[in-house]
C-alpha positions as CSV (number, residue, x, y, z in Angstrom):
1,M,247.9,15.6,-94.2
2,T,247.5,16.9,-90.6
3,A,245.0,15.8,-88.0
4,K,244.5,17.8,-84.7
5,G,242.5,17.7,-81.6
6,P,242.4,17.1,-77.9
7,F,242.6,13.8,-76.1
8,D,241.8,12.5,-72.6
9,T,243.7,10.0,-70.5
10,A,242.2,7.5,-68.0
11,D,242.9,4.3,-66.0
12,W,246.5,4.9,-65.3
13,T,247.8,1.7,-63.7
14,S,251.4,1.4,-62.4
15,Q,252.9,-2.0,-61.7
16,P,255.4,-2.3,-58.9
17,P,259.0,-1.7,-60.2
18,F,260.5,-4.8,-61.8
19,D,264.0,-3.5,-61.1
20,D,264.7,-0.9,-58.4
21,R,268.4,-0.4,-57.3
22,D,271.1,2.1,-57.2
23,G,268.6,4.9,-57.4
24,I,267.2,3.8,-60.7
25,S,263.7,2.4,-60.9
26,L,262.3,0.5,-63.9
27,G,258.5,0.1,-64.1
28,Q,255.5,-0.5,-66.3
29,V,252.4,1.7,-66.7
30,T,249.3,1.2,-68.7
31,L,246.6,3.8,-69.5
32,R,243.8,4.5,-71.9
33,K,243.2,7.5,-74.2
34,T,240.2,8.9,-76.0
35,F,241.0,11.1,-79.0
36,H,238.7,13.8,-80.3
37,G,238.9,16.1,-83.3
38,D,240.2,14.8,-86.6
39,L,241.1,11.5,-84.9
40,T,238.1,10.0,-83.2
41,A,239.5,6.9,-81.5
42,T,240.4,5.1,-78.3
43,S,243.7,3.5,-77.4
44,V,245.6,1.4,-74.9
45,V,249.2,2.5,-74.0
46,T,251.7,0.2,-72.5
47,M,254.9,1.9,-71.4
48,L,258.2,1.1,-69.7
49,V,259.4,3.9,-67.5
50,A,262.9,4.6,-66.1
51,T,263.2,7.1,-63.2
52,T,266.4,8.3,-61.6
53,E,267.4,10.1,-58.4
54,V,267.4,13.4,-60.4
55,T,263.7,14.5,-60.5
56,D,263.9,15.9,-64.1
57,S,265.9,12.9,-65.6
58,R,263.7,10.0,-66.7
59,S,262.5,8.3,-69.8
60,Y,259.8,6.1,-71.2
61,V,259.2,3.9,-74.3
62,A,255.7,2.8,-75.2
63,L,253.5,1.0,-77.7
64,E,250.0,2.3,-78.3
65,R,247.3,0.6,-80.4
66,V,244.8,3.3,-81.7
67,E,241.4,2.2,-83.0
68,G,238.9,4.5,-84.6
69,T,238.4,7.0,-87.4
70,L,241.1,9.3,-88.9
71,D,239.6,12.0,-91.1
72,G,236.7,9.7,-92.0
73,R,238.7,6.5,-92.5
74,S,238.2,3.7,-90.0
75,G,240.8,1.2,-88.8
76,S,243.6,0.9,-86.4
77,F,247.3,1.5,-86.1
78,V,250.1,1.3,-83.6
79,V,252.4,4.1,-82.6
80,Q,255.8,3.9,-80.7
81,H,256.8,6.5,-78.2
82,N,260.3,7.4,-77.2
83,A,260.6,10.1,-74.6
84,V,263.5,11.4,-72.6
85,S,263.8,14.2,-70.0
86,D,267.5,15.1,-69.4
87,R,267.4,17.4,-66.4
88,G,264.3,19.0,-67.8
89,E,265.3,19.1,-71.4
90,Q,262.5,17.1,-73.0
91,S,262.2,15.2,-76.2
92,L,259.4,13.0,-77.5
93,R,259.0,11.1,-80.7
94,V,255.8,9.3,-81.5
95,T,255.8,7.4,-84.8
96,V,253.5,5.1,-86.6
97,V,254.9,1.5,-86.6
98,P,255.3,0.8,-90.4
99,D,252.6,-1.4,-91.9
100,S,250.6,-1.5,-88.6
101,G,247.6,0.2,-90.2
102,T,244.4,-1.9,-90.7
103,G,241.2,-1.3,-92.6
104,E,241.0,2.0,-94.4
105,L,244.2,3.0,-92.5
106,R,246.3,0.4,-94.2
107,G,249.6,2.0,-95.5
108,L,249.5,4.8,-92.8
109,R,252.8,6.5,-92.0
110,G,253.4,9.5,-89.8
111,E,254.5,11.2,-86.6
112,M,252.4,12.6,-83.7
113,D,253.2,15.6,-81.5
114,I,251.7,15.7,-78.0
115,L,251.2,18.9,-76.2
116,I,250.3,19.2,-72.5
117,A,248.9,22.6,-71.7
118,P,249.6,24.4,-68.3
119,D,246.1,23.4,-67.2
120,G,247.0,19.7,-67.7
121,S,244.9,19.2,-70.9
122,H,246.3,17.2,-73.7
123,S,246.2,17.7,-77.5
124,Y,247.8,16.2,-80.5
125,T,249.0,17.2,-84.0
126,F,249.4,14.2,-86.3
127,D,251.2,14.6,-89.6
128,Y,250.5,11.6,-91.7
129,E,250.2,10.1,-95.1
130,L,248.5,7.0,-96.5
131,L,250.6,5.0,-98.8
132,V,248.9,2.7,-101.3
133,P,249.6,-0.9,-99.9
């Protein structure tokens, strides 16, 4: 199954770097999201970020707990982000943490694509399946 829609981000909070040397900075960021469309939910994202002296070379890993309704089923689940920008060549993988689904989302598996439009708006495409627990 596929769920689609826009989402908003808010409350970006950056902590001071916990390691900053040799041109490499490691930091932590938290933010909130509100999903619309086939996924009506809110989430909190906690990410670890690595930045380098090369503007377009950086990465982040994150965990995000999503709570709400997916195509009429209520519950929560956790997704893991793995993102890399290698001199502008970007890759992002957002996957459901196995067996993190609760309520009617128990058994959820899947991957989410995130798109950022030129105007800065965000949207998602979430390909998923619900396995019988």
